Each structure stands twice: as C-alpha cells, then as structure tokens.
N, C-alpha and C positions, 0 to 999 in steps of 0.2 A: 432488622438488619440496618445498621447506621448508614447513611448517607456518607459518601465520600466528598469533600470540598473541591471545588473545581475552581482554578483561577485561570482565568484569560489574560494573556501576555500578549500587549500590543507591541508589534516590532515595525520599527521604521527606519528606513536607510538614511544615514547621516555620513557623508563622505564614505570611507570604506569600511564604516561600522554599521551594525544593527543596533539601534538603542531599544532596551526593552524595558517597558513599563507594565506594571501588574495592576490591572483594573481593581478598583475598590480597596487598593492596598497603598495609600500614599506612603512614600519614602522606600519602596520596593523598586529598585531600578538596577540594571546591569547593562553590559553590552557584550557583543560578540562581533568577530569579523565574519564568521560564517553561519548563515541561518541554521544549518544543520545542527549547530550547537546550542541553540537558543533554549530549548527544552530544559537542557541540563543545566546550563547557567542560570535560566530563572527558577529553576527548581531549587538550586544552592542559595539564590538571593531570597526566595521565599521563607525557605528553612531558618535561614540565619537571621533575617529581620523579624521574623514572627515568633521564632523560638520554638518551631515544630519539627516533627520528624520529617525527612526529606521524602520517605515513600508513603506519608499519610494523606496525600492529596495528589489531584490530577492537575495537570498544566497543560493549557491549550494554546499554542503559539497562533496568532492571527496576524500574518505580515501585511502591512498596509501597502496597496499597490494602486495605481490609477485604474479605474473602472473598466477601461477597454482591455487593459493587461490582465486584469483579475478575471475578466470574462473568458479571454483566450485560454489561461492557465486551467480554468475550471473546465472548459469545452476538451482540453487535452487529456485531462485527468479522467473525465467521463469516457471519453473515446478509448483510452487505455484499458480502463476497467470494462468496457463493453466487449474490447478485443479479448482480453484475458478470458471472460465470460464464454464468448464463442469459440474460443480456442479449447476450452475444457468440453464444452458440448462436442466439438468436432473429434475431441479425441475419444470421449465416450462413445461416440456413434461409429467411429471407425474400430473400435475395439469390439462392439457388438457386431458389425459387419462382417469382420474378419472370422470371428468364431462362427456365425451364421454359414457364411460361404463355405468354410472348411467342414462344417457339419453336413451341409449339403452335398459334399463329395468333391469339392474343387481342390485343385492343388495350391500349396501356398504361393507358388509362382502366378497362378492365374489370380487368385486373390488379391494379391499384391498389385498385378496389372489393372485390375478393376479399381481398385482403391487408390491407386497411385503412389503406393509405397513400396518399399523393397520386401521381397519374400522372406528376408530374414525378421523383418518387423512384424511381418504377418506370423511368423512361427513364434516371435515373444509374445504376440498378442495372444495367441492360442493357448500358449503355455500359461500365462497368468490367469486365465478363465478356469483352471483346472483345480 
C-alpha cells in the first residue's frame, strides 16, 4: 500500500489574517481570515502549485502560538478529551447498572432514584438492552 504524502502547513497570524506556508514546498503560500479554513485553502494551494490532485495528500495545519498559549490550548484539548472519555464510561456504567437493577426486581422509579436519572431514562436504557 502506497503511503500518502503529508504536508505540514505553518500558520502564523499577521494582522487580521493567517499566513499559510507549506513546509518543504517553496512557493506554496496562501492566507485565510479564519483558521478553520486553513486546511481547505492550503490543500487548494498545494494542488494548484504542485499540479497534483487535491485528495491525494494529507494536510496538517500547525498554528504558531506563544509557548504559554500553546500549553494552555493543549491542556484544554486534553481535558475535553478526558471528559468525553469519562462521559462515555459513565453512560456505559449507567446502562449496565440500570439493567441490573431492573433485573434484580427494582422498579424503574427506584432504579432512577439510585442512579440519579429519571425513571423514563431508566426505561429507555432497559429497552435498549433487549
């Protein structure tokens, strides 16, 4: 299987714009107002200048930020990822507990009270397990 070429795009803030420069590809430059458009615009610039298909390579946008800002952004991203993982674990444990409580003969109201969710949610969780 052929490996897909990956281009790293350095994004630096200049005034109200993000200047985009492609590492290792002199002459491939573009700019965007919003960082959310950087990957799309960089892909178009790379494809146009290098005369290759826009879908034939990967683009990684690397915004330049002062180290203290980058650190806090990375910490926030990590915390959100951990929170999402914890939420998924809590949801699975709640489903398992709801089913077990009802299997043990508790009412959906009692199970909901024990788990801190509504009896309607317990009924949904139990139905999903069937």
